[in-house]
C-alpha positions in Angstrom: 9.1 -7.7 -2.4 9.5 -6.3 -5.9 7.1 -6.6 -8.7 9.3 -9.2 -10.4 9.5 -11.3 -7.2 5.7 -11.0 -6.9 5.2 -12.2 -10.5 7.6 -15.2 -9.8 5.7 -16.1 -6.6 2.3 -15.9 -8.2 3.7 -18.0 -11.1 4.6 -20.8 -8.7 0.9 -21.3 -7.9 -0.9 -20.1 -11.1 -0.6 -21.8 -14.5 -0.2 -18.6 -16.5 2.8 -17.2 -18.4 4.7 -14.6 -16.4 3.9 -11.9 -19.0 0.2 -12.4 -18.4 0.7 -12.3 -14.6 2.7 -9.0 -15.1 -0.2 -7.6 -17.2 -2.7 -8.4 -14.5 -0.6 -6.8 -11.8 0.0 -3.7 -14.0 -3.8 -3.5 -14.6 -4.5 -3.9 -10.9 -2.1 -1.1 -10.0 -3.7 1.2 -12.7 -7.2 0.5 -11.4 -6.1 1.1 -7.8 -4.4 4.4 -8.8 -7.5 5.6 -10.7 -9.8 4.8 -7.8 -7.5 6.6 -5.3 -7.3 9.6 -7.7 -11.1 9.8 -7.5 -10.9 9.6 -3.7 -12.4 6.1 -3.6 -11.3 3.5 -1.1 -9.4 0.4 -2.3 -10.0 -2.6 0.0 -8.2 -6.0 -0.3 -9.6 -8.6 2.1 -6.8 -10.2 4.1 -4.5 -7.3 3.5 -6.1 -4.0 4.3 -7.5 -0.8 2.7 -6.0 2.2 1.0 -7.7 5.6 1.2 -6.9 9.3 0.5 -6.6 11.7 3.4 -6.3 15.4 2.9 -3.7 17.1 5.1 -4.3 20.8 5.9 -1.6 23.4 5.1 0.4 24.4 8.1 3.3 26.5 9.2 6.5 24.6 10.0 10.0 25.5 11.0 13.2 24.6 9.1 15.2 22.8 11.8 18.5 23.9 10.3 17.9 27.7 10.0 14.9 28.1 12.3 13.1 29.9 9.4 9.3 29.5 9.3 8.1 27.7 6.2 4.6 27.3 4.8 3.7 23.7 4.1 0.8 23.6 1.6 -2.2 21.3 1.9 -1.9 18.0 0.1 -3.5 14.6 -0.4 -1.7 11.5 1.0 -2.4 7.8 0.8 -3.4 6.2 4.1 -3.1 2.4 4.6 -5.1 0.6 7.2 -4.1 -3.0 7.7 -6.9 -5.6 7.8 -7.6 -7.9 10.8 -6.0 -10.9 9.1 -2.7 -9.0 8.4 -2.7 -7.7 12.0 -3.1 -11.2 13.3 -0.4 -12.7 11.0 2.0 -10.0 12.1 1.2 -10.5 15.8 1.6 -14.2 15.5 5.0 -13.8 13.8 6.2 -11.6 16.7 5.1 -14.3 19.2 6.3 -17.2 17.1 2.9 -18.9 17.1 2.1 -18.2 13.4 2.5 -20.7 10.6 4.6 -20.1 7.5 2.5 -19.4 4.4 
């Protein structure tokens, strides 16, 4: 789902102009980015949580040439789905879920 699709979907249920909905989404994204940049966890009940994980540097191999390549340490975003999302996905696989 794209940002525009999300704005449209929210607009179906909220009596706000689309430009205001877009501003709220933009602000939400900025707040989330800032929190993650500070290594804070971002949790959304019903969806899950985003956190930062530090990967150690390692020695890898280029599969084409076989040459050893040093992969530097870096920070990556980790997403852990919440219980509600896990249940919704499990129900959709078994056909027992209800459409939202």
